[in-house]
C-alpha distance (Angstrom), angle and dihedral (degrees) to the residues before:
residue distance angle dihedral
M1 . . .
K2 3.82 . .
K3 3.79 116.6 .
F4 3.78 120.2 -163.8
N5 3.77 126.1 -149.6
K6 3.78 120.4 175.4
D7 3.82 90.6 -147.0
C8 3.81 94.4 50.4
T9 3.81 116.6 108.7
T10 3.81 90.3 -146.5
C11 3.81 96.3 48.3
K12 3.80 91.4 58.3
D13 3.81 87.3 71.7
Y14 3.82 91.7 57.9
I15 3.79 91.2 96.3
D16 3.80 117.8 176.8
F17 3.79 117.1 -120.8
V18 3.79 141.8 165.5
M19 3.79 112.0 -92.8
P20 3.84 110.2 -133.5
N21 3.82 111.8 -113.1
E22 3.79 89.2 -136.7
V23 3.79 91.0 62.2
I24 3.81 92.1 49.0
N25 3.79 96.2 45.1
E26 3.81 95.3 45.2
I27 3.79 99.9 32.9
H28 3.82 94.4 140.1
G29 3.80 88.5 57.9
V30 3.82 94.1 56.7
V31 3.82 120.1 113.0
L32 3.81 118.3 -168.1
F33 3.82 120.1 -145.6
I34 3.81 104.2 -156.8
G35 3.80 125.9 -158.2
A36 3.80 137.3 -175.3
G37 3.80 92.5 -88.6
V38 3.81 89.4 82.3
S39 3.78 94.8 45.4
T40 3.81 136.1 46.0
E41 3.82 99.6 -47.8
T42 3.78 101.3 80.1
K43 3.81 134.3 89.0
R44 3.81 89.3 -125.8
V45 3.79 87.8 68.7
F46 3.81 106.0 31.2
P47 3.84 135.4 5.2
D48 3.81 95.5 -121.2
T49 3.79 135.9 31.3
L50 3.79 132.6 -139.4
Y51 3.80 87.5 -107.6
E52 3.81 91.6 56.5
N53 3.82 92.4 45.9
I54 3.81 91.6 53.7
L55 3.83 91.3 45.4
E56 3.80 89.5 57.0
E57 3.78 93.0 48.0
L58 3.80 89.3 51.8
D59 3.83 89.7 46.1
L60 3.81 91.1 -125.5
K61 3.79 122.0 150.8
H62 3.78 118.2 -112.4
N63 3.79 94.1 -136.6
N64 3.80 92.2 65.1
R65 3.83 88.3 62.6
P66 3.81 100.5 -165.0
S67 3.80 112.6 -169.5
F68 3.79 120.4 -82.0
S69 3.80 93.1 -115.6
K70 3.81 92.1 49.0
V71 3.82 91.7 52.2
M72 3.82 91.4 48.6
G73 3.80 89.5 49.7
L74 3.80 92.0 50.6
Y75 3.80 90.0 51.0
V76 3.81 92.2 51.3
K77 3.81 89.5 48.4
K78 3.80 91.9 49.5
C79 3.84 92.3 49.1
G80 3.79 93.9 43.4
S81 3.83 94.0 -128.4
R82 3.82 143.4 38.6
A83 3.81 93.5 -110.6
P84 3.85 96.9 87.4
L85 3.83 90.4 50.1
M86 3.81 91.8 50.2
S87 3.81 89.2 49.4
K88 3.79 89.9 49.9
I89 3.80 92.3 51.9
K90 3.80 93.0 46.7
E91 3.81 93.2 46.5
R92 3.80 90.2 53.0
L93 3.81 94.5 50.4
D94 3.82 91.4 43.3
Y95 3.81 89.0 52.6
F96 3.81 90.7 57.3
K97 3.79 91.1 48.2
A98 3.80 91.4 50.6
W99 3.82 93.5 59.5
P100 3.84 115.9 56.9
E101 3.81 92.7 -157.6
L102 3.81 92.7 54.6
Y103 3.79 93.0 40.9
N104 3.81 91.8 52.2
R105 3.79 90.2 51.1
A106 3.79 92.7 48.3
T107 3.81 93.1 47.0
E108 3.80 100.1 41.3
F109 3.79 90.2 112.0
H110 3.80 93.4 44.5
Q111 3.80 91.3 51.0
E112 3.80 89.8 55.5
I113 3.81 90.7 48.9
T114 3.82 88.0 51.3
L115 3.81 89.9 62.7
F116 3.80 94.6 46.5
P117 3.82 111.1 74.1
C118 3.82 96.0 174.1
I119 3.83 94.8 82.5
E120 3.79 113.4 60.2
Q121 3.81 105.9 158.9
F122 3.81 124.2 77.8
V123 3.78 137.8 169.8
T124 3.79 118.3 -162.8
T125 3.78 139.8 179.4
N126 3.82 90.0 -163.3
W127 3.81 121.2 109.0
D128 3.80 96.3 -152.8
D129 3.81 122.1 102.5
F130 3.79 96.2 -136.7
L131 3.80 94.4 119.7
E132 3.78 89.6 51.1
N133 3.81 93.8 48.0
E134 3.79 100.1 38.5
A135 3.81 104.6 30.6
K136 3.83 96.8 26.6
A137 3.81 89.6 -124.8
M138 3.79 115.3 169.3
P139 3.83 110.2 -122.6
F140 3.81 119.8 -128.6
V141 3.81 109.1 -166.2
H142 3.80 106.4 151.0
S143 3.80 133.9 46.2
K144 3.80 90.0 -115.1
D145 3.84 88.1 65.0
I146 3.82 95.7 58.8
P147 3.84 98.3 81.4
F148 3.83 86.3 67.6
W149 3.82 94.6 53.7
D150 3.81 93.1 109.0
T151 3.82 90.7 63.8
P152 3.85 106.8 125.0
G153 3.80 117.8 -99.8
K154 3.79 138.4 41.5
K155 3.81 117.2 -30.4
V156 3.79 132.9 -173.0
L157 3.80 125.4 -159.2
K158 3.82 106.1 -148.5
I159 3.79 103.3 -160.1
H160 3.83 93.9 174.6
G161 3.78 95.5 45.4
S162 3.78 135.4 -109.9
I163 3.79 137.5 -82.4
N164 3.81 85.9 -127.3
D165 3.81 90.8 61.7
F166 3.83 110.7 43.6
G167 3.78 92.5 -174.2
S168 3.80 90.9 61.5
I169 3.83 97.6 53.8
V170 3.81 116.1 118.6
A171 3.81 109.8 -154.3
T172 3.83 114.5 127.1
E173 3.80 130.1 64.6
E174 3.78 89.0 -105.1
D175 3.81 90.1 51.9
Y176 3.80 91.8 50.8
K177 3.81 93.6 49.6
K178 3.78 91.4 49.3
C179 3.82 92.8 45.0
Y180 3.80 96.4 52.1
R181 3.79 92.5 40.1
E182 3.80 89.5 55.5
L183 3.81 92.9 45.0
T184 3.83 88.5 66.5
K185 3.81 91.1 63.3
N186 3.82 111.2 20.6
T187 3.81 131.0 83.8
I188 3.82 93.0 -106.3
G189 3.81 88.5 59.9
S190 3.80 89.8 47.4
K191 3.80 89.6 53.0
L192 3.81 90.7 51.6
K193 3.82 90.9 51.5
L194 3.79 90.2 50.1
F195 3.82 90.5 52.8
L196 3.78 90.9 50.7
A197 3.78 92.5 48.5
Q198 3.80 98.7 45.4
N199 3.80 110.8 20.7
I200 3.79 141.2 64.7
I201 3.80 105.6 -108.7
I202 3.80 121.8 -149.3
F203 3.81 119.9 -174.9
I204 3.82 113.6 -152.9
G205 3.80 127.1 177.3
Y206 3.82 98.4 22.5
S207 3.79 132.7 114.8
F208 3.79 127.1 -161.0
Q209 3.82 90.5 -107.6
D210 3.82 92.1 50.2
E211 3.81 109.7 120.1
D212 3.81 91.2 -150.1
F213 3.80 90.5 55.2
Q214 3.80 92.6 46.3
R215 3.78 92.4 51.5
I216 3.80 94.2 44.9
Y217 3.77 91.3 49.6
K218 3.79 92.1 46.2
Y219 3.80 88.5 53.0
I220 3.81 90.8 48.4
S221 3.81 92.6 48.6
R222 3.78 91.4 48.5
T223 3.78 96.3 48.1
M224 3.82 100.2 36.6
S225 3.77 125.9 33.9
D226 3.80 91.6 -147.5
F227 3.77 140.5 -7.4
K228 3.80 111.1 -90.3
R229 3.80 89.2 -149.4
Q230 3.79 134.0 34.6
A231 3.80 114.2 -83.3
Y232 3.81 126.7 -156.1
I233 3.78 135.9 -163.9
I234 3.80 122.4 -152.7
T235 3.77 105.3 -148.9
L236 3.80 146.2 144.0
D237 3.80 90.3 -147.4
K238 3.82 104.2 107.8
S239 3.81 94.0 160.7
N240 3.81 92.1 79.3
E241 3.80 100.4 47.9
K242 3.81 92.3 127.4
Q243 3.79 90.8 52.2
W244 3.80 92.3 50.6
K245 3.78 90.3 53.4
K246 3.79 90.9 45.0
Y247 3.79 87.1 56.1
K248 3.83 88.5 50.3
L249 3.79 90.8 -114.7
T250 3.78 121.4 138.8
P251 3.82 107.7 -139.5
I252 3.81 121.1 -141.1
Y253 3.77 108.5 -167.0
T254 3.78 108.7 -142.3
E255 3.80 141.4 89.1
G256 3.82 118.0 -72.7
S257 3.81 100.6 -121.7
Y258 3.81 90.4 44.7
F259 3.80 89.8 55.2
I260 3.82 90.5 56.2
Y261 3.81 91.2 43.1
K262 3.82 90.8 54.7
L263 3.81 90.4 48.0
R264 3.79 90.5 53.2
K265 3.81 92.4 48.8
I266 3.82 90.5 52.5
F267 3.80 91.4 54.4
E268 3.80 91.6 44.1
Q269 3.82 89.5 54.3
R270 3.81 89.0 50.9
K271 3.83 88.4 50.7
C272 3.79 90.9 -122.2
L273 3.83 87.8 118.9
L274 3.78 130.6 38.2
P275 3.83 112.7 -116.3
F276 3.80 106.9 -103.0
K277 3.81 91.8 -152.1
N278 3.83 89.3 76.5
L279 3.81 94.7 59.8
S280 3.81 90.3 97.8
K281 3.81 89.2 64.1
V282 3.81 90.5 50.3
L283 3.80 89.4 53.6
R284 3.81 90.6 51.7
I285 3.81 90.2 50.9
Q286 3.80 90.3 49.4
K287 3.80 90.9 52.6
Y288 3.81 91.6 47.5
I289 3.84 93.5 52.1
T290 3.81 90.8 46.0
N291 3.82 88.2 56.6
V292 3.81 91.2 46.7
H293 3.82 89.9 52.5
D294 3.81 91.2 52.5
K295 3.80 91.5 45.6
T296 3.82 92.7 48.6
S297 3.80 91.6 50.7
R298 3.82 92.4 50.6
K299 3.79 97.4 42.4
Y300 3.80 101.0 47.2
K301 3.82 115.3 50.7
H302 3.80 118.1 -141.8
T303 3.81 92.8 -135.5
K304 3.80 93.0 55.5
F305 3.80 98.4 35.2
P306 3.84 107.3 24.3
E307 3.82 90.5 169.4
I308 3.83 87.9 68.6
I309 3.84 87.4 88.5
Y310 3.81 87.7 71.7
C311 3.81 91.4 56.9
L312 3.81 91.6 45.2
S313 3.82 89.8 50.2
Y314 3.80 88.9 50.2
Q315 3.81 91.3 51.7
D316 3.81 90.1 47.4
G317 3.80 88.2 53.7
I318 3.80 91.4 55.5
L319 3.81 91.7 47.6
H320 3.81 93.5 46.6
A321 3.81 91.0 51.3
F322 3.81 88.9 52.2
Q323 3.81 93.0 45.5
Y324 3.80 92.6 50.0
L325 3.79 95.7 46.3
I326 3.82 94.2 44.8
N327 3.81 90.1 49.4
K328 3.81 90.6 48.9
I329 3.80 93.9 52.6
K330 3.79 89.5 81.8
G331 3.77 102.9 78.8
G332 3.78 91.9 -25.2
P333 3.79 141.0 101.2
S334 3.82 101.6 -100.9
L335 3.80 93.1 111.5
C336 3.81 91.8 53.7
T337 3.81 111.4 100.4
K338 3.81 92.4 -155.2
Y339 3.81 90.4 55.2
L340 3.80 90.6 50.9
L341 3.81 93.6 47.3
D342 3.81 90.5 48.7
S343 3.82 89.2 50.2
I344 3.80 91.3 49.7
N345 3.81 90.2 50.8
T346 3.83 90.7 50.0
Y347 3.81 93.8 49.8
E348 3.80 93.2 46.0
K349 3.81 87.1 59.8
L350 3.80 91.5 46.3
V351 3.81 91.6 51.1
N352 3.81 89.2 57.2
K353 3.80 92.4 43.5
Y354 3.82 93.4 54.7
K355 3.81 98.0 43.4
K356 3.81 92.3 121.5
N357 3.80 95.2 45.3
W358 3.78 93.8 74.6
L359 3.80 101.1 -173.3
D360 3.80 93.7 49.2
H361 3.80 90.3 39.7
S362 3.82 91.1 58.0
Y363 3.81 89.6 47.1
L364 3.82 91.7 51.3
E365 3.80 91.0 47.4
G366 3.79 86.7 55.9
Y367 3.79 94.1 46.6
L368 3.81 90.3 50.8
T369 3.81 89.9 48.8
G370 3.83 88.1 50.3
L371 3.81 90.9 54.7
Y372 3.79 91.5 50.9
L373 3.81 91.8 45.3
F374 3.81 93.4 49.6
N375 3.79 91.4 49.2
G376 3.81 93.5 45.5
A377 3.80 94.5 44.8
M378 3.79 93.5 49.5
F379 3.80 95.7 50.5
P380 3.16 85.6 35.8
D381 3.81 112.1 -120.3
I382 3.81 94.2 129.3
K383 3.79 122.5 66.5
L384 3.80 126.5 -159.8
K385 3.81 91.8 -107.1
H386 3.83 89.0 62.6
I387 3.82 95.1 57.3
P388 3.87 102.9 85.5
I389 3.80 92.4 66.3
F390 3.82 91.0 58.7
C391 3.80 94.6 54.7
Y392 3.80 103.5 75.2
Y393 3.79 132.2 68.3
N394 3.80 134.3 171.6
E395 3.81 111.3 -159.8
V396 3.81 91.9 -174.3
D397 3.81 91.8 62.3
N398 3.84 94.6 29.7
E399 3.78 88.1 -125.2
K400 3.80 130.1 140.2
F401 3.82 138.6 159.5
M402 3.79 96.0 58.3
T403 3.77 136.0 134.4
E404 3.80 120.4 -99.3
K405 3.80 89.4 -109.8
K406 3.79 92.2 54.6
F407 3.81 90.9 44.7
E408 3.81 91.3 52.6
K409 3.79 90.5 49.4
S410 3.80 91.0 50.4
L411 3.83 90.6 54.5
K412 3.80 91.5 54.9
F413 3.78 92.1 53.0
T414 3.80 97.0 44.9
K415 3.80 109.5 126.5
I416 3.80 110.1 -108.8
N417 3.80 91.0 -141.6
S418 3.81 93.5 50.1
R419 3.81 108.5 133.8
K420 3.79 92.0 -137.4
R421 3.79 90.5 52.2
Q422 3.81 92.4 47.1
D423 3.81 91.4 49.7
A424 3.81 90.2 51.2
K425 3.81 89.5 50.8
K426 3.84 92.0 50.5
F427 3.81 90.5 47.7
I428 3.82 92.0 53.0
E429 3.79 92.6 46.5
K430 3.80 92.8 47.3
L431 3.80 92.5 53.3
N432 3.80 91.6 38.2
I433 3.80 92.1 -128.4
G434 3.80 109.2 -178.0
D435 3.78 126.9 -151.4
S436 3.81 91.0 -106.1
A437 3.81 92.5 58.4
V438 3.82 121.9 96.9
F439 3.79 108.7 -135.4
H440 3.83 118.1 -138.3
H441 3.78 132.0 179.3
I442 3.81 110.1 -140.3
P443 3.83 116.8 -124.7
R444 3.78 93.3 -97.3
I445 3.80 139.0 77.5
């Protein structure tokens, strides 16, 4: 969640802007091109860059400003192999991961992307694995990976390689020449051309002087005479406005993570996304139901009330729905209202399908209740004081949404010869479940 402080040096870059209607209306057709400006290589995150570190080791003056790839090549030549450079890159990224404060700064953009499920396709020149770790994006590094691009979920095309595959890293002048030569004929290059022809392209984390940007744009200009769709660049660099327009890029002057944050807020206001700010209430509900499950298991003995396993299965269903959706928030679709409504529709059909399988039926009733609760709590239509009534379920009487007092009364009046009760008793005896055991339904039917 973004926090704003007028005295903060970072917040000053959160500049308000007008979001293009095209981006809003065709959000699923947006592809983000991500550069080092939203990762570790920026003064907003750390006082020095990898480029500056290598310059110092080579004893080169900063004011000469040789290109990044040239400096990396000189370092490899000095060391006699690529291994020291790879170690240097890995050490730098590991350093950020070792310090939560630095890591949070370096992944501010990625953490916003994590909470925005509407954009699923990314292209990056960065070596780090932040998109993979934070947004659960699947990395595509080699041409042999591309046939699997249509796999559901977030995906990132890493055209300069990955820290998790040293042999793929593009760093030196020789690497760059080989990379862009191969892009003209391999399937990764074909995928890039397809993006440019069909999708709305947004560059984030690049400056006009950025060598990665220059090379990407040179490749684009060489392979396509013009963009088929409008392209944007999110930047704080107002000094090169004429150049952006010359490149047929529409500049939006703001900070990268703020741009994604504003996009998310627009879709929250339209009720296409659940408001993330209410997750804390969902977590409190989850904790409350967990305690109710434990209390129910202790209070009502299996030997006396065998049908209690139906209620415990129901409560497990609620908790499993919560666990799944909370886990899927990071890089997943849990905040998407359409995804939730589709899930509710699916589980309503499953509840009817499993009517005669009473243990699984009670579990599915709980899971469906969990979906409704999650949705209602996030919007928020459901308040904490409403939660107790959702916690109890009597499969024998096909009754749910009752108080604990009413539930306890219903147990006392359950017919001893009820088939559902007798089946529960046989199930407990077969598994030899003692009164001290806590019954759980596994997350599967």
